[in-house]
N, C-alpha and C positions, 0 to 999 in steps of 0.2 A: 777728726777721724770719721770716716764714712761708716755707715751701719754695716756695709758689706764686708768690712775688714774684720769683724768680730763674729764668732760663732759659739753657741753654747750646745753642749751635748748633755742629754738628760737620760736617766735610766727609766725603764718602763715601770719600776716600782715607785711607790710614793716616797718622796724625799722627807727625811726627818727635819723638823723645824730647826733652823739655825745651823745647818751643817756647813762644813768647811768648803771653801772654793779653791780651785786650782787653776792657774793661768799657765797655758802651755805656749812656748815661744819657739818657732821653727828656726832652721838654719839657713845658710846662704843658698841662693838659687832655688828657694822653695817658697811656699806660702802656707797659710794656716791650715789648708786642707790636708797637708802632709802630717799634721799632728792629730787628725781626727780619729784615727784608730786608738791612739793612746787616750785621747779625751773620752771616747766611748767606754773604753775599759775602766778608766778611773771613775766614770759616772756609775758604772755597775758596782763599783766598790765603795760607793757612798759619798762621792764628792760632786759638787757643782763644778763642771769642767768647762773652761772657756779657751778657745784658740783665737789667735790674732794674726793678721797678715801685716807685714811691714816691708818697706823697700830696702832689701838687703844690700843692693848695689848703689842706689841713688842717694841714700842717706847714711851717715856715719852711725856706728853703734850707739853713741851717746844720744844722737837725735832720735833713734828708734826706741831708746829707753823712755823717752818722753811719751811716745805713742802707747807703750805698755802702761805707763803711769796713768794716762788718761783713762784707760780701761779699768785699772784697779780702783781708781777713785769713783768710778760709776757703780761699783759692786756694793751690795748691802751687807755682805758676809763679814762677820767679826774677825774670822781667821782666813787669810788668803795665802796659799802656798804657791810657789813658783817652780816651774820645770822648764829648762831650756836645753835644746839640742844643738850641738855644734856652735855656730855663730850666735844662736839664741842664748846660750849660756853667757857669752861675752856681753850681750845686750843686758842681761839680768845683772851682771856685775856693775855695769854703768848705772843701772837703775838703783841698785842698793847703795852705791856710792854717792849718788846725787840727791836722792829723796829719802828723807828720814821719817816721814809720816805714813809709811806703808803699814797696814795692819799686820799684826803678828802672824807668823807662819814659818814653814820650813822650805828649804830650797834643794832641788836636785838638778845637777848638771849632767848631761848625757853626751859623752864624746866631745867635750868643748875644749878647744885649744887655747886655754886662757893665758898661756905663756907664749903664745905665738906658734904658728904652724910652719913646719919645714916645707910642706907641700905648697903653702901659700907663698913662701919666700922664693920657691923655685919658679912659680908662676910670675911673681913680681920681677924676676930677673930678666924677663923678656918683654919688650915694649908692646907686643901684641897680646900675649897671654895675660898681661897685667890688667887688661880691660875686663877680664872675667871676674876680677876682684872688686872693681869699682871703689866706693868709699868705705868698704868693709875693712880696709887697711888702716883707717884712722883710729889709733888706739884700739885695734881689733885683731885681725887674723895674723898680722905681722908682729904682734906684741904690743905692750903698752897699756893693756886693760888694767883697771884697778883690781888687784887680786888680794887685797887685804880682807880677811873674813870679818864680818860684823857679828853681832850677837846671835844671829839666826843659826839654827842647826843646818848644816850643809852636808849633803851626800853626793858622791860622784860615781857615776856608772861609766865603765870603759869597755870597749870591745877588744877582742883578741884575734879575730879572723881577718887576715890580710887580703881583703877583696876591694879593689878600686884602683884607679890609675895612680894614686899616691903611693901605693905599695911599691911601685917601681923605683921610687927615690928614697926608700927607707933603707937603713943599714940592716944587714943580716943579723938576726937575733934580737932586734929591737921590738918589744911588744907594741903592737898597734892594731888599729881596726881597718887598715887599708887607706885611711885618710889622716887620722890623728894618732900620735904615739902616746904611750902612758905618761912619759915625762912632761908632755905638753898640757896635761890635764891637772897637774898638781897644784893644790892650794894649801898653804900652811894652816893647820888648825882645823881642817875639814873633819867632821865627826865620823864619817865612814866612807870607805871606798869599796867597790865590788867590780870584779871583772866577769864579763859574760862572753861565751864563745859565739860572738856575732860580729858582723861587719858594721861599719859606720852607719849605713842607712838602715840596716835591719834592726838596729837598736831601738828604733821607734815603731817597729811593726812586730813586736814580740810580746806575747802574753806574759812571759817571764819578766820582762822589763816592767810591765804594768804592775805585776804582783810586788816587785821589789820597790817600785816607786810608792805604791800605796802603803807598804810596810814602813817605809822611811817617813812618809808624811804623817802617819799615825803614831809612830813610836820613836823616830829619830835614829833608827838603826835599820840596816838592811836584813839583819838576821834576828 
């Protein structure tokens, strides 16, 4: 893993000794920079925040989970929380399914189509547009990710504003964020869910999202 693929955000205030870390994992067609706003906001709220870039199209989610694992193993923090947006949440599910020696911490998934994405299936039905998905389809955006909850406390954030090309293929009345629908984010046994009036992309550029993530990482509930 190259040094350029990992970034740490730090608060201007002095950090308390032994504070928790949080690793933020981006979605498809993105890189770690897209999670930098959330990382900075969480640093202001007392966490050591790390973002990581991975190859969302060239590698399968299970392979990218190994990349995240390498970062986690390099961190000295005793507690390490995990936050994933969109495909990043699927990567985290593979991580937790595959590796059992990750330090204790909580998990927040943001707009992650853990049960498969209808929009991705629409793209995959065309031989040209399927190229936009790459290997993210392998136990990933088309379904097949490990969705069994482990012992970690899990919170799920969902958007309700239908902005994005995917909104065109959604059924009327189906709650979604323009890319991912509510039913696609469901994991049995999740400790808490919350809906925000935001679109898929704006979920990671919202101070309200940062507040809720920090609340869950600290207390295991959004409220």
